[in-house]
C-alpha positions in Angstrom: 95.8 108.1 43.6 99.5 108.9 43.7 101.3 105.9 42.1 104.6 106.9 43.9 103.0 106.7 47.4 104.9 104.5 49.8 103.8 102.7 52.9 104.7 104.4 56.1 107.8 102.8 57.7 108.1 102.2 61.4 111.4 101.3 63.0 111.8 100.4 66.7 114.9 99.6 68.8 114.8 98.7 72.4 117.0 97.5 75.3 116.3 96.6 78.9 118.1 95.8 82.1 116.8 93.9 85.1 118.4 93.3 88.5 117.4 91.9 91.8 117.7 94.3 94.7 116.6 91.8 97.4 115.2 88.3 97.6 111.7 89.6 96.9 112.5 92.9 95.2 113.4 93.5 91.6 114.3 96.6 89.5 114.0 96.9 85.7 114.5 99.7 83.2 114.1 99.9 79.5 114.7 102.3 76.6 112.7 102.3 73.3 113.5 104.4 70.3 110.7 104.5 67.7 110.9 106.3 64.3 108.3 106.7 61.6 108.9 107.9 58.0 106.9 108.3 54.8 104.0 109.6 56.9 101.1 111.2 55.1 97.7 112.9 55.8 94.5 112.6 53.9 93.4 114.3 51.6 97.0 115.6 51.2 98.5 118.9 50.0 96.9 120.8 47.1 99.5 120.4 44.3 97.6 122.7 41.9 98.2 125.7 44.2 102.0 125.9 44.9 103.5 127.5 47.9 104.6 130.4 45.8 101.0 131.3 45.1 100.7 132.5 48.6 102.1 136.0 47.9 99.6 138.4 49.5 101.0 139.3 53.0 98.4 140.0 55.7 99.0 141.2 59.2 96.4 141.0 62.0 96.4 141.7 65.7 96.3 138.8 68.0 93.0 139.2 70.0 94.4 137.1 72.9 92.8 134.0 74.6 89.4 135.7 74.9 89.2 136.3 71.1 88.2 140.0 71.6 90.4 142.9 70.5 91.0 145.9 72.6 91.7 144.5 76.1 94.6 143.5 78.3 95.2 140.0 77.0 95.8 141.1 73.3 99.0 139.9 71.7 101.2 141.2 69.1 100.9 141.3 65.3 100.6 138.1 63.3 101.7 137.8 59.7 100.4 135.2 57.3 99.7 134.9 53.6 96.7 134.6 51.2 97.1 133.2 47.7 96.9 135.3 44.5 93.4 135.6 42.9 94.5 133.9 39.7 94.7 130.7 41.7 91.1 130.9 42.8 88.5 128.2 41.8 88.1 124.5 41.6 90.6 124.3 38.7 93.3 125.0 41.3 92.2 122.3 43.8 93.9 119.0 43.4 94.7 117.2 46.7 97.2 114.4 46.3 98.4 112.2 49.2 102.2 112.3 49.3 104.8 111.0 51.6 106.2 113.6 54.0 110.0 114.0 54.1 109.6 114.9 57.8 110.1 112.0 60.2 108.7 111.5 63.6 110.6 109.9 66.4 110.1 109.1 70.1 112.5 108.2 73.0 110.9 106.3 75.8 112.4 105.5 79.2 110.7 103.3 81.8 111.6 102.4 85.4 109.9 99.6 87.4 110.3 98.2 90.9 108.4 95.0 91.6 107.8 93.4 95.0 106.9 89.7 94.7 104.3 88.2 97.1 106.0 88.0 100.4 104.6 88.3 104.0 101.0 88.9 102.8 101.7 91.8 100.4 103.0 92.5 96.9 103.3 95.7 94.8 104.6 97.3 91.6 105.7 100.9 90.9 106.4 102.1 87.4 107.3 105.4 85.8 108.0 106.2 82.2 108.8 109.3 80.1 108.5 110.0 76.4 110.4 112.6 74.4 108.4 113.5 71.4 109.5 114.7 68.0 106.2 114.7 66.1 104.9 116.8 63.3 101.3 117.9 64.1 100.5 117.9 60.4 102.1 116.3 57.3 100.3 118.6 54.9 101.6 122.1 54.2 99.9 124.3 51.7 100.5 127.9 52.9 103.6 129.4 54.7 101.5 129.7 57.9 101.0 125.9 58.0 104.6 125.6 59.2 104.0 127.9 62.2 104.5 125.9 65.5 103.9 122.6 63.6 106.3 120.4 65.7 105.6 118.7 69.0 108.8 118.4 71.0 107.2 118.0 74.4 107.9 115.5 77.2 105.1 113.1 78.1 105.1 111.1 81.4 103.0 108.6 83.3 103.2 106.5 86.5 101.4 103.6 88.0 101.5 102.2 91.5 99.8 99.0 92.6 99.8 97.2 96.0 97.7 94.4 97.5 97.6 93.0 101.1 96.2 89.8 102.4 94.2 90.7 105.5 92.9 88.4 108.3 89.9 86.2 107.3 91.4 85.9 103.8 90.3 89.4 102.8 92.3 90.9 100.0 92.8 94.7 99.9 94.2 96.4 96.9 94.9 99.9 95.7 96.0 101.4 92.4 97.2 104.9 91.6 97.5 106.1 88.0 99.0 109.5 87.2 99.8 111.0 83.8 100.3 114.2 81.9 97.3 115.1 79.8 95.5 118.0 78.0 98.5 119.3 76.1 98.0 121.8 73.3 98.6 125.2 71.8 96.5 128.3 71.4 95.1 129.0 68.0 93.3 132.0 66.5 90.8 131.9 63.6 91.2 135.1 61.6 88.1 135.9 59.6 87.7 137.6 56.2 87.3 141.2 57.4 89.9 142.8 59.6 88.3 144.7 62.5 91.2 147.1 62.3 90.4 147.8 58.6 93.4 146.0 57.2 93.8 143.7 54.2 90.9 141.2 54.0 91.4 137.5 53.5 89.9 137.5 50.0 90.7 134.0 48.8 91.2 131.9 51.9 88.3 133.6 53.6 89.6 132.5 57.0 93.0 131.5 58.4 93.4 129.4 61.5 96.9 130.1 62.9 98.9 128.2 65.6 100.3 131.0 67.8 102.2 129.0 70.4 104.6 126.0 70.4 102.8 122.8 71.0 102.8 122.1 74.7 102.6 125.8 75.7 99.2 124.9 77.3 99.2 122.1 79.8 96.2 121.1 81.9 96.4 119.5 85.3 97.7 116.0 85.7 95.3 113.1 85.7 95.5 111.3 89.0 93.1 108.4 89.5 93.1 106.4 92.8 91.2 103.2 93.0 90.7 100.7 95.9 89.3 97.2 96.2 88.3 94.8 98.9 87.4 91.2 98.1 87.0 87.8 99.6 86.7 84.3 98.2 84.8 81.5 100.0 85.3 77.9 98.9 82.2 75.7 98.7 81.7 72.2 97.6 80.8 73.1 94.1 83.5 75.6 93.6 84.2 79.1 94.9 82.1 82.2 95.7 83.6 85.6 95.7 82.4 89.0 96.9 84.0 92.4 96.4 83.6 96.2 96.5 85.5 98.6 94.2 85.7 102.4 94.5 87.0 104.2 91.4 88.4 107.7 91.5 88.4 107.8 95.3 89.7 111.3 95.4 86.9 112.4 93.0 89.3 114.2 90.7 87.6 116.2 88.0 90.8 116.9 85.9 90.0 117.5 82.2 90.9 114.8 79.6 91.2 117.4 76.8 90.8 121.2 76.4 89.7 123.6 73.7 92.6 125.8 72.6 90.9 128.1 70.0 90.9 131.7 71.2 87.3 132.8 72.1 84.6 132.4 74.8 85.3 128.6 75.2 89.1 128.9 75.4 90.5 126.1 77.7 87.0 124.6 78.2 87.0 120.8 78.8 85.9 118.8 75.8 85.4 115.1 75.0 83.9 112.1 76.6 82.0 112.7 79.9 82.0 116.4 79.3 85.8 116.4 79.0 86.5 115.6 82.7 87.2 112.4 84.6 84.1 110.4 85.7 83.0 111.1 89.3 83.7 108.7 92.1 81.9 105.4 91.5 81.4 102.4 93.8 80.7 98.9 92.5 79.6 95.7 94.3 80.5 92.4 92.7 79.7 88.8 93.2 81.1 85.8 91.3 80.8 82.0 91.3 83.7 79.8 90.0 83.2 76.1 89.4 
């Protein structure tokens, strides 16, 4: 354990503004700045093998997204470093958790318009954006660990909700959620032997290199539209309610996350539910309140 290790420090500053646009309509906006310092990763950098030990230059050809050399999607040459053989072995493995000198910070803007219940309907529309400055890793052992290690993308999301009181006391509601997702960068795993006959990766054995800035690969936006129809009936003992919900009405199959490693599964969906949004689902509900 590193006795000099400090707790991560989070600082947040915010301001907001609200204003009535009409008797039943309001507008609000807010700004939040969040900063984190003293960040760390576990198990931490290998302090027994200094950065200067990586002094064997290696150049490989980028096989492109399909991971196969010799076709049209091949990229250029990629340079990285292997460490010297005198630093081989468990005697030169000592991972220590340390505080990173690299801070993360985020700027968030949000805009909201709210319609209070008037003339049978109400609604809310909100949109927010986040400017990221986030280090993908806080542990740097080899020079190539610094390649494309910073996330400076924009994130965004929006939400729209509306409800309307129909005749016979039926309540209809709709909700639309939209956000940017499946953001990443292409990586290549270079193996020990160079197919072109170049210098082998003798000590590291393999090298996984980030070849693009984070955010170079962006999947389709996630748009989920839900609707609901419900009715409550008062009885002597309380209230009985009935409802029907339909989730993902548009049956969107946008991916939640993608694989970014060059090869046969490049940009394949991954994660919960096979990596895509769940299919359209209908639900009937009944409730009794007393």
